[in-house]
C-alpha positions in Angstrom: 24.0 6.8 -15.5 22.0 5.7 -12.5 18.2 5.2 -12.8 16.0 7.5 -10.8 12.9 6.5 -8.9 10.6 8.3 -11.4 11.9 6.0 -14.1 10.7 2.8 -12.2 7.8 4.0 -10.1 4.1 3.4 -10.8 2.2 6.6 -11.4 -1.4 5.5 -11.3 -1.9 4.1 -7.8 -5.2 3.3 -6.1 -5.3 4.6 -2.5 -7.5 3.9 0.5 -8.4 5.9 3.6 -8.1 4.5 7.1 -11.8 4.9 7.6 -12.7 3.0 4.4 -14.2 -0.5 5.0 -12.9 -3.7 3.4 -16.0 -3.6 1.2 -14.9 -0.2 -0.1 -11.4 -1.6 -0.7 -12.8 -4.6 -2.6 -14.7 -2.3 -4.9 -11.8 0.1 -5.5 -9.1 -2.6 -5.8 -10.8 -4.7 -8.4 -8.3 -5.2 -11.1 -5.1 -4.1 -9.2 -3.9 -7.7 -9.0 -3.1 -8.0 -5.3 -0.5 -5.2 -5.1 0.2 -3.3 -1.9 -2.1 -0.3 -1.6 -1.2 3.0 0.1 -3.5 4.2 2.9 -3.7 8.0 2.9 -5.2 10.5 5.3 -5.6 13.4 2.9 -2.4 13.7 1.0 -0.3 12.0 3.7 0.5 8.3 3.5 -0.2 6.7 6.9 0.1 3.0 6.1 -0.2 0.3 3.6 -2.7 -2.4 3.0 -0.2 -5.3 2.5 -2.0 -6.5 -0.6 -5.4 -6.5 -2.2 -5.5 -10.2 -1.4 -6.1 -9.3 2.2 -9.6 -8.3 1.2 -10.2 -11.7 -0.5 -8.9 -13.5 2.6 -11.2 -11.5 4.9 -14.2 -12.5 2.8 -13.1 -16.1 2.7 -12.9 -16.1 6.5 -16.4 -14.7 6.8 -15.4 -11.3 8.3 -18.0 -8.5 8.0 -16.3 -6.5 5.2 -18.9 -3.7 5.6 -17.8 -3.0 9.2 -14.0 -3.8 9.3 -12.0 -0.7 8.6 -8.7 -0.4 6.7 -7.1 1.1 9.8 -7.6 -2.3 11.5 -5.7 -4.2 8.7 -3.1 -1.7 7.5 0.6 -1.8 8.3 1.5 1.6 9.8 4.8 3.3 9.7 5.8 3.9 6.1 9.2 4.8 4.6 9.2 7.0 1.6 11.5 8.4 -1.0 11.5 11.2 -3.6 11.2 10.6 -7.3 14.6 12.2 -8.1 16.5 9.8 -5.8 18.7 7.0 -7.3 16.8 3.7 -7.4 19.9 1.8 -6.2 20.2 4.0 -3.2 16.6 3.5 -2.3 16.8 -0.2 -2.8 19.8 -0.5 -0.4 17.9 1.6 2.2 14.9 -0.7 1.9 17.1 -3.8 2.2 18.6 -2.4 5.5 15.1 -1.9 6.9 14.2 -5.6 6.5 17.4 -7.2 7.6 17.5 -8.5 11.2 
């Protein structure tokens, strides 16, 4: 039997808002180990912060983390799936998105 997305997905996910600052992100993402973070406007996903390490890099580069907004660093245009979809089908769809 094919595995469904709900069997492989992470349920407890930290999220950010586009208007949050990198300083906000650093405080919220502590302990998430550099994973990509959804950026949400209300309940709608509008982008992804590629990884929590983006915040660390910004600090290391001397950027003003209290002023720089997540909207300035996020990747817009998110693909989504439903938890009852087959994981292999979603994986193939994702592979097609990244192939040249």
